[in-house]
N, C-alpha and C positions, 0 to 999 in steps of 0.2 A: 214701754217697748211694744211694738205692734203685735197684736195677738196672732196675726196670720203669718208672721215672719219671725223666725228666731235664727240667730247666727249659730254656726256649728259649735262654737265653744260653749254656748248656753246649753245646747242639747246634750253635750257630753259631760258638763260639770254640774251646773245648776241653773235653771231658767231664771232665777231671781238674784244671781250673785251681785250684780251691780245696781240693783234696783233701789236700794235704800241705804241710808246711814242715819244715825241717831238724830232726833230733833232736839230743840232746846230754845228757851227764851232767855238768853244770857246764861244758859246752862245752870239755872238755879231753880229751887223749888218754889220760890215766892212767885205768886201770879203777877202778870204784867198789870200795872195800874191802869186805870181808865185813860186811854190815849186821846180821847176826845171828850169834850164837855158839851152838854145840851145848851142851847141858847134860846132866848125868848122868841126871836124872830130871825129871819135871814133868808137868803136865796138858797133853795135846796140844791145840793150838789154843785155848789159854786166853785169848788176846788181850792178854797182857802180855809184853814182851821179857824175856829173850832167847827167840826161837822155837827149838824143838828139832828142827825139820826134819820133824816128823810132820804128815801131812795125809791127808785123804780125797779121792780123785779125784771131781770133780764132773761130773755129766752135762752134756754140751754141747748146749744147745738152740738155739744160734744167735741171731741178731738178727732182729727183725721176724717171728718165728714164733709159732705158737700162736694160739688163738682167744680174743679178749678178751670174747666174748659180745656179744649185742645191745646197742647203745649208746644207743638211744632207743626210746620206745614208739610211734613213728610207722611208716608203711609207704609203700612205693612201689606204687601200684595196678597199673599194667601190668607184666606179666612180661617177662623178657628175650625179645626177638624181636617183641614187640607194638609197634604204632604208636599212640600216644595221639592221639585224634581232634583235640584242640586243640594238639598239639605238646608237646614236653617242657617248655616254659615255662608251660604252663597249670597254674594252682594245683591243679586237680582231679587232677593226676598223683599228688599226695600225700594220704594219709589222716592227718590230724593230730587226729582225734577223741579220741585217748587222751592228747593233750598238754595241758599247762597253758600255752597260748600267751600268757596274760596276763603271764607272767614274762619274755617276750622284751623287755620294756621295760628289763630289766637289761643288755642287750647294749649296749656303749658305742658312741658315734658313731664313734670312732677306736680302732683297736687292731690289733695284730699277733697272729695266731693260727696255731697248728699244728693241723690237723684230721685226726683219725684216721677212716678210712673202713673199716667192717667189712662185707664182702660175703659172700654165700653162694654157693658153687659146687656145682652138681649133680654127683653122683658116678655111676659106672656102675651101682652097685647101687640107685640111686634116692634115696640119702640126700643130705644137704647138709653141706658142710664150710665153716666160717667162716674167713676170712682177712682180714688188714687191711693197709692201707698208709696213708701220710700225705701230705697236700698242705698248702699254706700259704694264708693269707688275710690281706689287709691292708684293713681297713675304713677308709674315708676319709669324714669327715662334713662337709667344707667345700665340697662340690660337685665335688671332683675324683673321678676314677674309682677305685672300689675295685678290688682284685685278688683273684682266686680261681683256683686250679688253674693258677697261673703265667701268667695272662693278665688283661687289663683286663675288668672286669665290664661286660657290654653291656645287662643287664636287672636292675634293682635295685628292690626294694620293701622299705622299712623303715618300719614303723609300730609303735605301742605293743604290738600283739599279733600282729605279722606280720613275717617276715623271709624274703626270697627273693632269692637271688643267682644270676644266670645268665650264662654265657659262651657265645656263639654265634659260630662261625667257619665260613667257607666256603673250601674249598681251591681250588687252581688247577684241579682237575679238575671243579669244580662241586659236589663232595660237601660235606656239612655235618656239623659236630660240635657238640653242645650238652651242656654240663655245668651242672647246676643243684642248688642246695642250699636246702632249706626248713627254717627254724628250727622247733624243737619246744618246748624249755624252756631257760630260763637261770636257774639257781638264784642266781647272783650275777653280778658284772661280770667275773669271771675265766674263765668257761666257758659254753658252751651246747651243746645237742644238736640233732640234726635228722636229716633223711633226704636222700639224694643219688641222683641219676639221671644217667646219661650216655647220650646217643642219638647214633647215627651214621645219617645220612640218614633221620632221622625214626623209627628203630627203637631201642627200648631195648636197650642192650648191657651196662649195669651197673646194679645196684640195691644200695644200701648204707645202713646207719645210720651216723650221724656223731657225733663228739664233738670240739668245738673248744676247745683250751686257749690262753688268752691268754699271750703271752710276757712276762709281768711276772716280777719276782723270785719265787722259790719262796715259797709262802704261809708267812708268819711270819718270813721272813728280812729282815734289815736289809741295808744296802749292803755291809757287811763284818762279819767275825767272826774271832775267834781271833788278833787282833793284826796281821792283814794290812791295811795302810793305804796310801792313796795319797800319794805324795811329789810327783808332778807329772803333768800331762797336757798333751800337745802335739799339736795337729792336724797331720795329714800331708795336704798338698794334692795330692800326686802320685798319680794313679790310685787304685787300691784297695790299701791297705797289707796285706801278707800275712805278712811274716817280718822278722826282725831279727837282727843280730849286733852284739855290743859288744866293741870292742877299742881300745886306746890312748886311752881316755877319749872315744871317739866311738861313736855308735850309727848303724848302717847299716840303714835300713829300705827293703826292696824292695817294689815295687808293680807291679800289672798294670793294663792298660787294660781293666778288666772292666766288666760291665754296671752295677755300682753307681754309677759316675760316668761316664756316657757322654761321650765327647769329651775326657776327661782322659787323657793318655798315661801309660803305665807308666814305671818307671825306678827310681832309687835316691835317697833323701833322706838327707843326712848331718847329724847333730846332734853338737855338742860337749856332752858330758854331764859335764864336770868338776864342775859344780855340778848334782847330780841334781835339785834342786828347780827349776832354771831351765835346761833344755836350750836351746842356741843353734843355730839353723839356720845351717849353713856352706855347703852346696852342694846343688844338685839336678841330677841327670844323667838325660837322656832321649835315647835314640838312635832316630832316625826308623824304622829298619828292625828294631827290636828292642824289643818292647813287652810280652811276656808273661814278666815276671820274677817268680819265685815263691819262691826260696829263696836263702840267702846264708851264707857261712862265711869265716873269716879264718885264714890261717897266715902268721905273720911279716909281711912287707910285701905279701903277696898277698891280695886279696879275690876270692872266687869267687862268681859269681852264676849260678844255674840259670835258663836261658832256654829257653822252649818255642818260641822262634823260631830260635835259632842255636846252641844247645849250652851250653857253660860259658863265661861271659865273665870274663876275668881282668883285674883292675885292680891297679895299683901304689899302695899307700897308705903309702909311706914318708913322705909328708906326709898324715897321716890326714884332714885337713880337705879335701883336694883329690885325690880318686882320679883316676888316669890310666889310660885304656884301653890295655892291652898287647896282648892277642890273644884269639882265641876258639879253644876246643878242643872236640872234635877238629877238625882242619883240613880234613877231608873235607866232604862235603855237609852242609848244616844238619841238626842233630840236636836233637830236642825233649828237653831235660833238665828234669826236673820238680823234683828236689831234689838238694842236694849235702851231702857229709859229709866231714870230714877226720879221720883217725885216724893219728897219727904222721906218717910220710912217704907216706901213701896218701890220695888224693882219690878219692872215689866219687861218681859222677853217675848218679842213677836216671832212666832215660829211658823215654819212652812210644812214640815212633815215630821213624823209619819202622818199626822193630820194637822190642819191649820189651827193652832191654838195661840192665844195670848196668855202667857204664864204670869201669874201674879205672886210675888214673893214679899214677905215681911223682911226688911233689912234693918230693923231697929238695932240689931247687932250686925254691922255691915259685912263682916267676914263670914257670917253664918246665915245665908239666906234660907228662909223657911217658906216652902210652897204653900200658898193659901188657896189658889183657885186656878182653874183652866177655863178660859173663855173660848167658846167655839160657836161658830155660826154656819148655817148651810152655805155651801160654796156655790158661787154663781157661774163658775166655769172652770175649765182646765187650768187656768193660770190664776185663779183666785187664791187669796191667802193673806194672812196678817203680815204686812210689810213694815209698818212703822206706826208710831202713835205719839200723841201729845196729851199730857195730863194737865187739866185746868179746872180748878174750883170744884173738885169732887167728881169730875167727869173725865173719861178717857176717850179721846178722839182717835180712832184707829183707821189708818189708811189701809183698806182691804182690797186693793187692786181692783179686779173685776167686780168685787162685791161692793165697791164704793166706799165712801166715808161713813163710818159707823160711830155713833155716840152712845157711850155706855156709862151708866151710873155706877161708880166704883166706891161709893162711900162705905158700903157694907160688904166686907169680903165674902160673906156667906151667900149673898144674893146680889148679883151684878146684872141688872136688866138692861136690855137694849132699848134705848130711848128713841132712836131715829136713824135713818140711813139716807144718804144722798148719792145718787148715781147719775150718769149721763151717757150718751152714745159713745161706744168704744171706751168705756170706763177703764182707767188705769190709776186709780187713786193710790198715791204713793207716799206723799209727805204733806205735813200741815203744821201750822202754828196758829195759836188762838190768843185773842185778847179782847178787852172790853173797850168799845168806842161808843160814846154818847149813850152809855147805859145798855148797849146791846152786845151780845156775845158774837163775835165775828171769827170765822175760820178762813185763813189764807191757805188755799189748797192747791197742790200741784200734782198733776199726773206725770207719768213717765212714759213717753211715747214720742214719735216724730210729731213735732208741732204741739206737744203738750204745753199748755199755758197756765198762767196763774188765774185762779178763781177766787173771788171774795164772796163768802157765803154768810148769810145771817142765820145763825143756829141758836138764837135766843130761845125759840121753841124748837127743840130738836126733832119733834114729830112733823114739822113743816119747815124744812130748811129751803132757803131760796138763794139764788145768785143775784148779787147786787153790784158787782164790779168784776173787771178782768183786766189783764195786761198780757200782751203778746209780743214775741220777737219773731225771728224767722220761722217759716212754716215747716222746717225740717228738724229743728233742734229741740232739746228736751230739758226741762227743769230737773234738778236732783234734790237739793236740800234747801230748806226755808227757815230763816230765823227772824223773829220779830223782836226789835229793840225799840221800845217806846212806840213812836209812829213811823219808824223806818223798818223796812223789810229788806233783809240781805238774802240774796238768792244765789246759790251755786248752780249755774245754768250750763253745765258741760261746755260745749264749744263757745258759748257766749261769755264764759268767764264768770266773774262775780258782778251781779247787778244790784244796785241799791235803789229802792223805791220809797218815795214819800207816800205814806198811806194815811196821812192825817185826815184826808177825805177819802175813805176807803172805796167809795164808788168810782173814784177816778185815780187809781195809782199812777204816780208820776215818777219817772226815772230821774234821779238826781246825781248819780255817780256810777262808775263802772271801773273794773280792771279786767282787761283781756288777758287771760292766762294761756289760752290755746294758741299754739304756733305750729304750723306744719313741719317745721324743721327741727322740732324738739326730738331728742333721742327717744326711740321706742314709741313715738307717736304713731297711731294707727288710724284706719278709716272707720273704726267702730262708732256707732251712734253714741254709746255711753262712754265717751272719752272727754277729758278736760277737767273742769272744776267740779269736784264730786262731794267733798267733805268740807264743812265750815263750822267754826266755833267762835263765839264772841263772849269770853268769860268776864268781861267788864274791867279788864286791866288796861284798856286803851288800844287794844290791838285786835285784828281780825286774823284768825288762823285758817288757812285754806289748804286743802289737799287737792293736788292736780295729779291725775293718773300717770302722767309722764314726768312732770317737773318736780313732784314731791311736795315738800312743805313750804308754803309761801306765807310769810307774815306781812300783813298790811297794817297801816294805821287805821284805827276806827274813826269814823267821822264824828266831829263834835256836833252837838245839837240835841234835839228831842229824841 
């Protein structure tokens, strides 16, 4: 999520609610076997297995950096600091003379868009440097209010050759803020360009060109490809579904009482999935004082739920269809735990506040976790914190958002030293999966931000982590969860749905399959950046279990192969 922009629900509930869900490598404690084997000779990075371990270190440019260039031929007439005579909503604020505004008829009446804004910032030497950020838009054509910049549109003009969207708000102190977008050109129904202005108390504070991309399936794509197909789809009525764990032929879907479904409490929904094509609802649990459930894991008869209200909630699932509340840990004051992970007899809980800690428990008796350690690191910024982690061969790889990827030796619970950190510009380290390829320890890392992409990191020496590969999709969408199964990487990629990458040559990840879960017309679908495929599990039973924030539980077939 962009550090300079938070939607209102995040500010009022929790800035990290949808940032993470639990990781896993087939959701078992056994390490992933070596997915690539060294060879005596061969062409480095040839793209065919087996990979020989040869790579070129890639330059790290970060996420959301660089200048995309001017995005539209229009202009904002007043300069920063000037006050338009007619106010920011006056059409004369924008010079559209170079635009082909007749094409704006292509803009659909209804549609969800991600809008890149490119602004120029004056430098001390008098030059200008371009930078960009992304906001969202939901056009509504049936008389309901459209949304732009995370707020209802208060001023809207939509004609065949004209598009103007404005949001005007007045603060408690009497000050006002106005954001306005004027359309320039729309080559088709999938995108349009324009110019953007933001005013504070009547003075221009930002000027930008804009490019709005509609969140349809990627151009030319069908619903699915590569043999990934839908087995069943089951709506989850409880709150906003975020994560899933599958055990004992039951699927446990956790939800939060988030903004997507106002008034619907969070909790856990239990489905019997003995027949994967026809999941059967068995039970719904919601606790009045415990509503922000974000992540879930199972060990034996214990089910662990990460709660940002009370810590880790422990249930007994000896009867898998009827979980029974046992206790909450830690037993001290309420602790906001964002995600949970089990590795062998260890339970890890990544927490956000009152301070950012990773809690380490002994769960050799699964229903009775014993706190062993609290891992804490200096915070790199206001949005830093332990969001998720992956355990592998005695090391814990913690995605610490602004603090980057942190590698910790966790073999000794009494002393868990930090071995190394990897950061990048606009760091939002959020989720990772780890495996061995050609004798090297590789981390598949994803941030959560507009345009956050997949990084492949060589962490064999955690004190000197380097980037050796990457994979990108659209510049406005974000990764959420990553699972490594052999040499295939399954990614829950929000509006991009589920993406399957062949990483047998990790320097050149190659897409081999996808399933598009995101549809504009789905009930309760919104324009939020963190919408779509969010949770994913691959328990090794031949199926892929996906949580979509609107559609609920989707069960897909797992691809055959490595």
